[in-house]
N, C-alpha and C positions, 0 to 999 in steps of 0.2 A: 443506149449505153449510159447517158446522163441520168435517166430515171433509175437505172439499176444501181448506180453508185449512190444516189440519194437514198434509195431503199436500204442498201447495206449499211450506210452511215446511221440511218434511223434505227435499225436493228441493234447495232453496236451500242448506240447511245442508250437505248432502252435496257439492254442487258446490264449496263453499269448503273443506270438511274434507279431501276426498280428496287434493288436491295437497299439503297440509301433511303428511298421514299418510305418503304415498309419498316425499315429499322428505326428511323426517326419517329415514325408514327406509333409503333407498337412497343418497341423495346430499345430504350436509350442505350447507346454504347458506353461502357465504362472501361476505359483502358487504364491499367495501373502502370504509370510511368515511374521510373526511379526518381527519388527526391534527392536533390543536391544539397547536402549539409555542409559543403565546403570542407574546412579542416576538422569538422566534427563527424565526417562520414564514417570514420573508424575510431574506435577507442581501444585503450589497453586495459584488459580485464585480468585482475590477479585472482587465480584460483587458490584459495586459502589452504586447501587440503594438500595440494602438491607444490605450492610455491611458484608455479609456472605462470607466466604472463602471456595472454592470448590477444592477438590483434583481431578485433571483431567488428563487423559492421554495426552501426548504431542501432538500426531497427531490428537486426538479428539479435542484438543484445537485449533490446526491449521485449522481444518475444519471450526470451528466457526468463526475464523478470516477471512478466505478467503470468506466465505459466507456473512460476514458483510462488508468487504472492497472492494470487486469487484463483478460486475454483473456476474451472472452465465452464461449469454449469451456470454460473452467474449470468445475469442479463447482459446482452451485448453492449448496452450503453454503459453499464458498470465496467465491463472489460475495456471499453474505449477510454473511460475516465482513468482507469489504472494505467493504461498505455501512455497517456499524456503525462500523468504524474511521474511514471518511471523515466520517461524521456527527459522531462524537466529536471528530475533529480540528478541524472548523470551530467546533463549540460551544466547545471549549477556547479557540480563537482569539478568538471573540467575547467570552467572559467574561474573558479575560486581556489584552485590548487588542491592537490590530494595528499593525504597522509601516507600514501603508499609509494615508496620509491620505485620509479620505473613503470607505474601503472596509474590510471585515472581513477579506478574504482575496484573494489573486490566483490566476491560473490557471496559474502556472508551477511545475513540480516542483522547479526550482532554488531556489525561495524558500518556497513553501507546499506545495500538493499539485497534481498535474496535473489539468486539467479540459479537456473538449472538448465542443463543442456537438453536438447530435444530427445536424445537417446535415453537419458536418465528419466526424463519426464514420461516418455512412452512406457518405460519399465514399471512405473508406479501407477499408471492409469489402468482402468478396467479394460480387459481384453475386448477387442471389437469396437471400442469407443475412441481409440487413440487418434485416428485420422479426423474424426468428427470434432474432437476437442481441440486438436492442434489447429484445424482450419478456422475454428471460432476465434482462437487467439490471434493467428496471423491476420485474419480479416479485420479484427479490431485494431491491430497495429497499423496495417496498411491503410485503413480508412481514416486514420488520424496522422498520416505522414506529415512531417514538418510542423506539427502542432506542439507547442510547449507554453508554459505559463510564466508570465512576467508581472512584476510589480515595479512601477516607475521605470519601465523599460529594461529591467534586469531579470534574468531567470530566478525564480524563487527557490528556496529550500523546501521542496515539495515533500513534506513528511506525511506518512500515512501509518495506519495501524489496523488491526483486525476488526475490533468492535468497540465502539466508544461507550457502550452501555447507555446510549441515549443522549449523552452530552460530551462534547470534546473538551480539551484542556488547553490552557495557555502554556506555551513553552517555558515561560519563566518559572512555572511551578514544577517543571521536570528537570531542565538542565540549566535554567537561567537564560538571560538574553531576551530581547524584545523583537518580535517579528510582527509588524502591524497587520499583515495579511492572515496571520494565524490567531483567530479569536475563538471564544466559546460559542459553539452552535449546537442546537438540538436537532435530533433526527428521530422521527417516529418509525417504529417497525423493526428495530434491531433486536427486540426481545424474543423473536421467533427463531433466532439462530442459535446453534448449539454452543457457540463461543460466548454467548451473552452472560451466562452465569456459571460459576464453579465454586467448589469449596475445598479447603485444605485443613486437615486436622493434624496437629502436632502435639506431642506429649510435653509436659512441663520440663522434663529432662532435656528433650531435644531443643526446646526454646533456649534453655540456658547455654547449651553447647553452641548453638548458632550465634547467639548474642556475644558470647565470649570470643568467638573466632573473629568478630568484627570490632568488639569493644572490650579490651582486656580488663578494664576496671568495673565491668558490669556486676551488679549485685541486685538480687530480687528477693522479696519476702512474700511467699505465696499465701501467708496467713492473712495478709491485708485484703480487704474486700475488693478493692480495685487495684490489683497489681499491674494491670494494663489499662491505659485510658487514652482514648482518642481526644486530642486537645483542640484541634481545629481542622477546618476543611478548606479546600482550594476553591477557586472560581467555578470549576467544573464539578464540584461535589465530591472530589476524591480526598483521601486523608492527606492533610498537609503536614501535621506533626502528631506523633504518638509517643506517650511516655510508657516505657516498659521498665519496671523496677526503678533504679536510680538513673536511668538513661533516657534522654529524649532524642528521637530520630525522626527523619522525614518519612512520609508515606512511601516515597520512591525508594528510600533505603529499606524500609520494611518489606516492600515488594521483592526486592533483590535478595534480602537475607532469608526470607521464608519461602522464596520461589513461588510467589503468587502471580496470577495472570494479569493483575491490575492493581493499582493503588487505590481503587474504589472498593473498600471492603468494610464489613462490620465484624465485630468480635463477639464470640459467645464463650464464656468461661465455664468449662465443664469440670467434673471432679478431678480428673488427672490430665485433662487435655485442654487445648485451646483450639477453637474452630474459627476459621476465617471464611466468611461468606462473601464471595467476590463477584462484582459486576463488571462486565466488559473484559477485553483482552487487548493488552498493549499499553503503550504510554498515553494514548488518548489525544495526541496532537495531530492536527491536519485531517486528511481524508480518512474516514472510516470505510473499510472495505465492505463489511456487512451493511453498513448504512447506505453505501452507494448502490448496492443491489436492491435494498428496500426502496430507495428513491426512484430507481429505474422501474421497479414494479409499479410505482405510483404514477409513472408517466413522464418522468424527467429524462431529458437527453444528457449526453455526457458533458456538454458545456454547462448546463444548468447544475449538474451534480458538482462539477469542479467549482463553480461560483458559489455554491452553497457552503463549501468547506474552506475556500480561500477568498478573503474579502478584498474588494477594490483591485482586482487583478485583470489582466488581459490575457487572452489565449491567441 
């Protein structure tokens, strides 16, 4: 009887031990546990279109940002970098106060950062690819749970844009203000992306109308050889100041007035039109999304990508 009991115990032990032995040897177990963000576990998200405020889990919110801000076909390390940047951006907003009454952040890229619901994102994606794309995004968010970027112990203002045109910009040249972790950096490989270059052609009449809408005392003499002249450039090679007729404006203002994709542009004066040849897409400050994908293709992981765009930071 004693031998029988020992034999049974041995069999039971073997049944439980074998899966552990083989699992550890051939396939490490990866269990995704919920991350405790404390009082940041949920945020209040304002939907600009409806005016409604939604209570949403932090990482659920981050999934919506990544799917709105970056193509799901980008490299996984680029998606991870975007996830950390999105999480950092909202944490910074929560800790430093929001401009939205009753909400921490809104879903508009014109104000905060872009966000889209899973349902709306599925409707915009190619049929048959939705689950694959969504799983890539969720996987990137889950694999960076709890990760955010700090400078001197505080969450940074993690700004990003679509395409830097190869060189990022100092925030002082866009909005003013000094952020030591946001410097001018170069990224190779952005020129293969569709948002790298664009052009905008406007008529002389249209130029006058747009300038008068913003500067009522505007006057221009088109008979002059240089009725438009770029005066100087920023640290990142964008237009700092430009003279149009009797008015001098910043490159940032020119971008807004003429609806250009970037303040990095050249001007060609045609017979009846003005052509803006534009490089890059966005304000150029912080992480470049196209640049992140290019760096991931070159072998960088998400932490290296983040440290390329934000200086002297910790993750």
